[in-house]
N, C-alpha and C positions, 0 to 999 in steps of 0.2 A: 825670133827675129827674121825679120821680111826681108825679102828681097833688098831693099832700098835704107836696111840698115834701121827701122821702127821695131819698138817692142812694140807686141802686138802680145794681148793679155785678155781673158775673154772669163766668166765666173759662172758659175753654176750654183743652185741650191739643193741640199741633199737632204732628206728624210729617212732617219731612221726608222721603221717603229719599234715600238718592245714587241718579246715574244709573246707567246701565249702562257699565261699562268703555269708554273710549275710547282710551285714551292708557299707555304705558308708558315714563319717562323714566331711563334709566341715567344715574347720573354718577359721576362723571367718564365722558364722553362717547367721548375721547380722553388716550393717556394714555402721555408719554417716560419713560421710567424704566432704571433699571441694573440689571443682571445681581442675580438676589437680595432685589431693592427688593421693601419692603410699602408696603402702601396698601390704603384703602375705598374698596370701589364702595358705591351707595345705590340706592333704588330710588322712584321716584317715579309713583302710578297718578293718573289724573286721571278723571273720567267724563264723558259727553257734555256735560255744561252746564259743562266746565273746576275741575271741585270737586275737591281733594286728595281720593280714598282711601283710609281706612285700613283695618287689621285684612286687609291682601292678603298671600298667602302667595307670596313667590318663592320660584324656585330659578336659585341659578347654575349654567351651567356653561362649563366653560372647554376653549379648545386645549390641549392637556396639554403640548407640543411648547412651547408659550408662557409660559405660567405655571400656577398652579394658585389654586383659590378655593373658598374652605368654605363651608358656607348662610350667613353672616353678611355674607358680600361683601368678607370678610380676602382680601385677596391679595396673592400671591407671584409674583414676576418670575423667570421661567429662567432657565438662565444662556446660551442662547444667543442673542447679537445679530439683531437683523432687525424686519421688520413683520409684525405678525400680524394682518391684519383680523379683525374679527368673536372675537377670541381668547376674549372676556368677553359670554356672552349669558345672557339672563332669561327 
């Protein structure tokens, strides 16, 4: 309040930028499925302060002996039964 009794306000714009990429989480992290079954994977990117990052471009890669996966994380299991460690990578 000013000396003449008037309220004086001002505003400021504050921009808080995200921190550096610290962690990438692939969900689900483990899958048990049947041959040719389909499901979706998603990616969560976390900054150094634990905040989720948006607009992150990801690339999915798959072990072609285990499965196929497209650019959107849509997964199709292969026909061969077995355990495939690290079959999907981001």
